[in-house]
C-alpha positions in Angstrom: 5.0 -11.1 -9.9 5.0 -7.4 -11.4 1.8 -6.6 -10.3 2.9 -8.1 -6.1 5.6 -6.3 -6.8 3.7 -2.7 -7.1 1.4 -4.0 -4.4 4.4 -4.4 -2.0 5.7 -0.7 -2.8 2.1 0.3 -1.3 2.2 -1.5 2.6 3.9 1.3 3.7 1.6 4.1 2.5 -1.5 2.0 3.7 0.3 1.1 7.2 0.8 4.9 7.9 -3.0 6.1 6.7 -4.1 3.9 9.3 -1.9 5.3 12.1 0.5 2.2 12.3 -1.9 -0.6 13.2 -1.9 -3.4 10.8 -5.4 -4.8 10.9 -5.9 -7.0 7.5 -2.4 -5.7 6.3 -0.7 -8.1 9.0 -2.3 -11.0 6.9 -1.4 -9.8 3.1 2.2 -9.3 4.6 2.4 -13.0 6.2 1.3 -13.9 2.7 4.4 -11.9 0.9 6.8 -13.5 2.9 5.2 -16.9 2.6 4.7 -17.0 -1.4 6.2 -13.7 -2.5 9.9 -14.1 -1.1 11.2 -13.3 -4.4 9.7 -10.3 -4.3 10.9 -9.0 -1.1 14.5 -10.7 -2.0 14.4 -8.2 -5.6 13.2 -4.8 -3.8 15.7 -2.9 -2.5 15.3 -1.9 1.3 12.1 -4.2 1.5 13.3 -5.6 4.4 14.2 -2.4 6.0 10.6 -1.2 5.2 9.5 -4.1 7.1 11.5 -3.9 10.3 10.5 -0.5 10.0 7.0 -1.3 10.1 7.3 -4.3 12.6 9.1 -1.5 14.9 6.4 1.2 14.2 3.2 -1.1 14.8 5.1 -2.6 18.1 5.4 0.8 19.3 2.7 2.4 18.1 1.0 5.5 20.0 -2.1 5.7 18.3 -5.0 6.5 20.2 -6.8 3.1 18.9 -3.9 0.7 19.2 -3.9 -1.8 21.9 -1.6 -4.8 22.9 -3.2 -7.1 20.0 -2.1 -4.1 17.2 1.3 -4.0 19.3 2.0 -7.9 18.9 1.1 -7.7 15.4 4.0 -5.6 15.1 5.9 -8.0 17.1 4.6 -11.4 14.6 5.8 -9.1 11.6 9.4 -9.0 13.0 9.0 -12.9 13.6 8.0 -13.7 10.3 10.7 -11.8 9.2 13.1 -14.3 10.6 11.2 -17.0 9.7 11.0 -16.4 6.1 14.1 -14.7 5.1 16.5 -15.3 7.7 19.3 -15.7 5.0 18.8 -12.0 3.8 19.0 -11.1 7.3 22.0 -8.8 8.1 23.4 -8.6 11.6 22.8 -4.7 12.0 19.3 -5.7 10.8 18.9 -8.5 13.5 20.1 -6.7 16.2 17.4 -4.0 15.6 14.9 -6.8 16.0 16.3 -8.1 18.7 16.7 -4.7 20.6 12.9 -4.3 19.6 11.8 -7.4 21.1 12.5 -7.6 24.7 11.2 -3.6 25.3 7.5 -4.8 25.4 5.6 -7.4 27.3 3.3 -9.3 25.0 1.4 -12.8 25.4 3.4 -14.4 22.5 6.9 -16.5 22.1 9.8 -14.9 21.8 12.1 -17.6 21.3 12.9 -17.1 17.5 14.6 -14.1 18.4 17.7 -16.3 20.2 19.4 -17.0 16.9 22.6 -18.1 16.2 24.6 -17.3 13.4 25.1 -19.3 10.9 28.7 -20.5 9.9 
């Protein structure tokens, strides 16, 4: 867990270095959301960082960015909702909800219609 935590802290730097394009990083983030959930839960600001990365990927203006790259940003936001739904605040959910409808992508966004748990 200690090494996974150290590596997790580098994701944003790698993402920024490659002009907000995920590439292979999306697979690693998916792994962390599936198996390193505890690290995300215990790292202050981790969810906010991942939401920011998802939004930046979704709206990347890099010359090499295309719809496939943008959909990876949307995918990260979707993975967050699926992986850590109980840890997302109303504010974080609203940031995700606002980001999604503004892009016409070929993936389903049904997960963004969540009901608040009682």
